[in-house]
GUDRENKE-868283 format. One line per 3 residues: number of its first residue (from 1); their letters; for each residue x, y, z of N, C-alpha, C, O. Coordinates in steps of 0.2 Angstrom, whole numbers, always signed. Example, Ala and Ser with C-alpha at 12.3 -4.5 7.8 and 13.67 -1.06 7.14 Angstrom:
1 = as = +66 -28 +39 +62 -22 +39 +66 -16 +39 +71 -17 +42; +64 -11 +35 +68 -5 +36 +64 +0 +39 +67 +6 +40
This chain:
1 = mlv = +221 -49 +234 +216 -54 +233 +209 -51 +231 +206 -53 +226; +207 -46 +234 +201 -42 +233 +202 -38 +227 +197 -37 +223; +208 -35 +225 +209 -32 +219 +208 -36 +213 +205 -34 +208
4 = rll = +211 -42 +214 +211 -47 +208 +203 -49 +207 +201 -49 +201; +199 -50 +212 +192 -52 +211 +189 -46 +208 +184 -47 +203; +190 -40 +210 +187 -34 +207 +189 -33 +200 +184 -32 +196
7 = lwl = +195 -35 +198 +197 -34 +191 +193 -40 +187 +191 -38 +181; +193 -46 +189 +189 -51 +186 +182 -49 +185 +179 -50 +180; +179 -46 +190 +172 -44 +189 +171 -39 +184 +166 -39 +180
10 = iaf = +175 -34 +184 +175 -29 +179 +176 -32 +172 +173 -30 +167; +181 -36 +171 +182 -39 +165 +176 -43 +162 +174 -43 +156; +173 -47 +167 +167 -51 +165 +161 -46 +163 +158 -47 +158
13 = fli = +160 -41 +167 +155 -36 +165 +156 -33 +158 +151 -32 +154; +162 -31 +156 +164 -28 +150 +163 -33 +144 +160 -31 +139; +165 -39 +145 +164 -44 +140 +156 -46 +139 +154 -46 +134
16 = yta = +152 -46 +145 +145 -47 +145 +142 -42 +141 +137 -43 +137; +144 -35 +142 +141 -30 +139 +142 -30 +132 +138 -28 +128; +148 -31 +130 +150 -31 +123 +146 -37 +119 +144 -36 +114
19 = fqi = +145 -43 +122 +141 -48 +119 +134 -46 +118 +131 -47 +113; +131 -43 +123 +124 -40 +123 +123 -35 +117 +118 -36 +113; +128 -31 +116 +128 -26 +111 +128 -29 +104 +124 -27 +99
22 = ikq = +133 -34 +103 +134 -37 +97 +128 -41 +95 +125 -42 +90; +125 -45 +100 +119 -49 +99 +113 -45 +97 +109 -47 +93; +112 -39 +100 +106 -35 +98 +107 -32 +91 +103 -31 +87
25 = all = +114 -30 +89 +115 -28 +83 +114 -33 +77 +111 -31 +72; +115 -39 +79 +114 -45 +74 +107 -47 +73 +105 -49 +68; +103 -47 +79 +96 -49 +79 +91 -44 +77 +85 -45 +76
28 = kpp = +93 -38 +77 +89 -32 +76 +87 -32 +68 +92 -32 +64; +81 -32 +67 +79 -32 +59 +81 -25 +56 +81 -20 +60; +83 -25 +50 +85 -18 +47 +79 -13 +47 +73 -15 +46
31 = app = +81 -7 +48 +76 -2 +48 +72 -1 +41 +76 -1 +36; +66 -1 +41 +63 +0 +35 +65 +7 +32 +66 +12 +36; +65 +8 +26 +67 +15 +23 +61 +20 +25 +55 +18 +26
34 = rek = +63 +26 +25 +59 +31 +26 +54 +32 +21 +55 +30 +15; +48 +34 +23 +42 +34 +18 +43 +40 +13 +40 +40 +8; +46 +45 +15 +47 +51 +11 +55 +53 +11 +58 +52 +16
37 = tsr = +57 +56 +6 +64 +59 +6 +64 +65 +10 +59 +67 +12; +70 +68 +10 +71 +74 +14 +67 +80 +10 +66 +85 +13; +66 +79 +4 +62 +84 +0 +55 +83 +0 +51 +86 -3
40 = gee = +52 +78 +4 +45 +76 +5 +42 +72 -1 +36 +71 -1; +46 +69 -5 +44 +64 -10 +42 +57 -7 +46 +55 -3; +37 +54 -10 +35 +47 -7 +40 +42 -10 +42 +43 -16
43 = mvq = +42 +38 -6 +47 +32 -9 +43 +26 -11 +38 +25 -8; +44 +23 -16 +41 +17 -19 +46 +11 -20 +52 +13 -21; +44 +5 -19 +49 +0 -20 +48 -4 -26 +43 -5 -29
46 = dpe = +54 -5 -30 +54 -8 -36 +52 -16 -35 +56 -19 -31; +47 -18 -38 +45 -25 -37 +50 -30 -40 +50 -36 -38; +55 -28 -44 +60 -33 -47 +66 -34 -43 +68 -39 -41
49 = cgt = +69 -28 -41 +75 -29 -37 +74 -27 -30 +79 -28 -26; +69 -23 -28 +68 -22 -21 +70 -15 -19 +70 -13 -13; +73 -11 -23 +76 -5 -22 +71 +0 -21 +66 +0 -24
52 = yvp = +72 +5 -16 +67 +10 -15 +70 +17 -19 +75 +18 -18; +65 +20 -22 +67 +26 -26 +61 +31 -25 +55 +29 -24; +63 +37 -25 +57 +42 -25 +52 +41 -31 +55 +40 -37
55 = rnd = +46 +42 -30 +41 +41 -35 +42 +45 -41 +41 +43 -47; +44 +52 -40 +46 +56 -46 +51 +54 -50 +51 +55 -56; +56 +50 -47 +62 +47 -51 +61 +40 -54 +64 +38 -58
58 = avs = +55 +37 -52 +54 +30 -54 +51 +30 -61 +48 +34 -63; +53 +24 -64 +50 +22 -71 +43 +19 -69 +43 +13 -66; +38 +21 -72 +31 +18 -70 +29 +14 -76 +31 +16 -82
61 = aqf = +25 +9 -75 +22 +5 -80 +16 +1 -77 +16 +0 -72; +11 +0 -82 +5 -3 -80 +5 -11 -82 +7 -12 -88; +4 -15 -77 +4 -22 -79 -3 -25 -76 -4 -24 -70
64 = kgt = -7 -28 -80 -13 -31 -77 -18 -26 -73 -21 -27 -68; -18 -19 -76 -22 -14 -73 -19 -11 -66 -22 -7 -63; -13 -13 -65 -10 -10 -59 -3 -6 -61 +1 -9 -65
67 = thy = -2 +0 -58 +4 +4 -59 +9 +1 -55 +8 +1 -49; +15 +0 -58 +21 -2 -54 +26 +3 -55 +27 +6 -61; +31 +4 -50 +36 +9 -51 +43 +5 -50 +44 +0 -46
70 = fcs = +47 +7 -55 +54 +3 -55 +60 +8 -55 +59 +14 -56; +65 +6 -53 +71 +10 -52 +74 +12 -59 +78 +17 -60; +73 +7 -64 +76 +8 -70 +72 +5 -76 +68 +1 -74
73 = tec = +74 +6 -82 +70 +3 -87 +72 -4 -88 +69 -9 -90; +79 -6 -86 +81 -13 -86 +77 -17 -81 +75 -23 -83; +75 -15 -75 +71 -18 -70 +64 -19 -73 +61 -24 -72
76 = rdk = +61 -14 -76 +55 -14 -79 +54 -19 -84 +49 -23 -84; +59 -20 -89 +59 -24 -94 +60 -32 -91 +56 -36 -94; +64 -33 -86 +65 -39 -83 +58 -41 -80 +56 -47 -81
79 = yql = +55 -37 -77 +48 -38 -73 +43 -40 -79 +39 -44 -78; +43 -36 -84 +38 -37 -90 +39 -44 -93 +34 -47 -95; +45 -46 -93 +47 -53 -96 +44 -58 -92 +42 -64 -94
82 = rn = +45 -57 -85 +43 -63 -80 +35 -63 -80 +33 -68 -78; +32 -57 -81 +25 -57 -80 +21 -57 -86 +15 -57 -86
């Protein structure tokens, strides 16, 4: 009888722990991207698609006096058409 109770307690503990791990994984906001690459380059976010790219690899364009950085010329052109 005592062994059965102990097994139920262990099973309950394992299920509860697994539930807590899954809940934390689902509710945890995604980690923001690193501000710099492993080579030390600054990362910038494309305003059209939200992709982060190294500033040196980004396509830059000026709109209304502000410099924007894009992951590709396609995103730059889409952004230009919308603004």
